[in-house]
N, C-alpha and C positions, 0 to 999 in steps of 0.2 A: 506408321508406327504400329506397335502391337503385332509384329511379325513373329512367326514361329522360328525355331532354330534353323530349320531347313531353308526358309525364306531369307533369313539373314545371310546364310552361307551363299545362296544363289545371288543375292544382291552384291555381296563382296566379290564373287566371281565375275559378275557383270562389270563392276568398276575396274577390276584388275585385268580384264580381257584386252588383249592387244588389238582386237578387231573393232572395238567400239571407240569412236572418236570422242575427244573431250567436248566438242561442240554438241554432239548428240546427248551426252550426259547433261550438259548445261541446259539443253532444251527440255529434257525431261524434268529437271529440277525446277525450271520456270513454270512448267505445267502442273507438277504434282508436289513441289516443295522438297526441301532437303532433309526433313525429319527422319525418314526411314533410312537414308544413307548414313546419317549421323548415328542413329541407333545401331546399325549393322557394324559400324566401326568403333562402337563403344564410346562415342563422343556424346557426352551428356549436356543438356541445356543448363545454363546459357552457353552456347557455343559461339565462337568467333565466326563471322561470315567468311573468313578466309580459309576455313577448314576444307572446303570443297576444292579450292585452288591447290592446297597442299596435297590432297589425295590425287588430284588429276596430274600434278607434276610428278608425284612419286610413282604412280602406276602407268602413266601415259606420257612420260617424258619424251619418248621418241617422236611424238607429234609436235613438240615444241622446238626440236633441234633443227638447225639449218641442214637441209638435204640438197646436195648437188646432183645434177643429172649424171648418170653413169654412161658416158660415151667413150668410144675408143676411136682414135684417129688412125686410119689405115692408109698407107701410102700406095 
């Protein structure tokens, strides 16, 4: 918490990045807490614990979808 405007922007970009997995974000939240993420997305206390799940599904939904292998059968 108490981040500058630039730090808030970078934290938002970090959460929205397609290269960062939801598991990595959850690991960081376990280590450092969710307060800065909530502040970066203008979620004020008291916030629901599910706000992080909402953000992860919104910005990292492709990690939650079933993906099938792309194979081609050649005769």
